[in-house]
C-alpha positions as CSV (number, residue, x, y, z in Angstrom):
1,M,41.6,162.0,-44.1
2,S,41.1,165.7,-43.6
3,F,43.6,168.1,-41.9
4,D,41.4,168.4,-39.0
5,E,42.0,164.7,-38.2
6,V,45.8,164.7,-38.6
7,F,46.8,164.9,-35.0
8,A,43.9,162.8,-33.7
9,R,45.1,160.0,-35.9
10,Q,48.7,160.4,-34.6
11,V,47.2,160.2,-31.0
12,Q,45.2,157.1,-31.9
13,G,48.2,155.4,-33.5
14,I,50.8,156.0,-30.8
15,G,49.0,157.1,-27.7
16,Q,48.4,154.8,-24.8
17,K,46.3,155.1,-21.6
18,G,48.4,156.8,-19.0
19,D,50.3,159.0,-21.5
20,I,50.3,162.8,-21.3
21,L,49.4,164.8,-24.4
22,I,50.6,168.5,-24.5
23,A,48.3,170.3,-27.0
24,I,49.6,173.8,-28.2
25,S,47.3,176.2,-29.9
26,T,48.0,180.0,-29.9
27,S,44.3,180.7,-30.5
28,G,43.0,177.7,-28.6
29,N,40.5,177.1,-31.3
30,S,42.5,175.0,-33.9
31,P,40.2,172.2,-34.9
32,N,42.9,169.7,-35.5
33,V,44.3,170.3,-32.0
34,I,40.8,170.1,-30.4
35,K,40.2,166.8,-32.1
36,A,43.5,165.4,-30.9
37,V,42.6,166.3,-27.3
38,E,39.1,164.7,-27.7
39,R,40.6,161.5,-29.1
40,A,43.3,161.5,-26.2
41,K,40.5,161.9,-23.5
42,Q,38.6,158.9,-25.1
43,M,41.8,156.9,-24.8
44,G,42.4,157.8,-21.1
45,I,45.3,160.1,-22.0
46,Y,46.0,163.1,-19.6
47,T,45.8,166.3,-21.5
48,I,47.5,169.7,-21.0
49,G,46.6,172.6,-23.1
50,L,48.9,175.6,-23.9
51,T,47.0,178.6,-25.3
52,G,46.6,182.3,-25.2
53,A,44.2,184.5,-23.2
54,N,41.3,183.7,-25.5
55,G,41.9,180.0,-25.8
56,D,38.7,179.0,-23.9
57,K,37.8,176.1,-26.2
58,L,41.1,174.2,-25.7
59,S,41.3,175.2,-22.0
60,G,37.8,174.0,-21.4
61,I,38.4,170.4,-22.6
62,T,41.9,169.7,-21.3
63,D,42.7,168.2,-17.7
64,M,45.1,171.2,-17.2
65,A,45.3,174.5,-19.0
66,I,48.2,176.9,-19.2
67,K,46.8,180.1,-20.7
68,V,49.3,182.9,-21.5
69,P,47.6,186.1,-20.5
70,S,48.1,187.8,-24.0
71,T,46.4,188.2,-27.3
72,N,49.7,189.0,-29.1
73,T,50.6,185.9,-31.1
74,Q,54.4,186.5,-30.9
75,R,54.2,186.7,-27.0
76,I,52.1,183.7,-26.7
77,Q,54.3,181.6,-28.9
78,E,57.5,182.8,-27.1
79,S,55.9,181.9,-23.8
80,H,54.8,178.5,-25.1
81,L,58.5,178.0,-26.0
82,L,59.7,178.9,-22.5
83,I,57.0,176.7,-20.9
84,G,58.1,173.7,-23.1
85,H,61.7,174.2,-21.8
86,I,60.5,174.3,-18.2
87,I,58.6,171.1,-18.7
88,C,61.6,169.4,-20.2
89,E,63.8,170.5,-17.3
90,M,61.1,169.3,-14.8
91,V,61.1,165.8,-16.4
92,E,64.9,165.7,-16.6
93,N,65.1,166.6,-12.9
94,G,62.5,164.0,-11.9
95,T,58.8,164.3,-11.9
96,P,57.6,166.4,-9.0
97,N,55.1,165.2,-6.5
98,P,51.8,165.4,-8.3
99,K,50.1,166.4,-5.0
100,S,52.5,169.4,-4.7
101,Q,50.9,172.7,-5.6
102,Y,54.3,174.2,-6.6
103,Y,57.4,173.0,-8.2
104,Q,60.5,175.2,-8.2
105,I,63.1,174.6,-10.8
106,P,66.6,174.4,-9.3
107,N,68.9,177.3,-10.1
108,S,71.3,175.9,-12.6
109,A,73.8,178.7,-11.7
110,G,74.2,177.2,-8.3
111,G,72.9,180.3,-6.5
């Protein structure tokens, strides 16, 4: 097995139709991440891609793409970390209505 297949094999082993795969690639061109998304789509798994401004390859194959508008690796990765925390908080607070265009995270400070 090549390193290009490492994530695709994990998806194949534990993924199920109806799951959500969040694929993260700063460049958006990582072959191992691309192959994982391709495998997930074959299995009926919804895919979300997190990438930077030039991540057209990943964003072009995912069901939803979140592209950080930067080419600076550090800023992209910092943003991906924040996005991950936001997604976790959304899940903990209950999944929003999928037909809703916007979802606002409640102010934890109470204000």
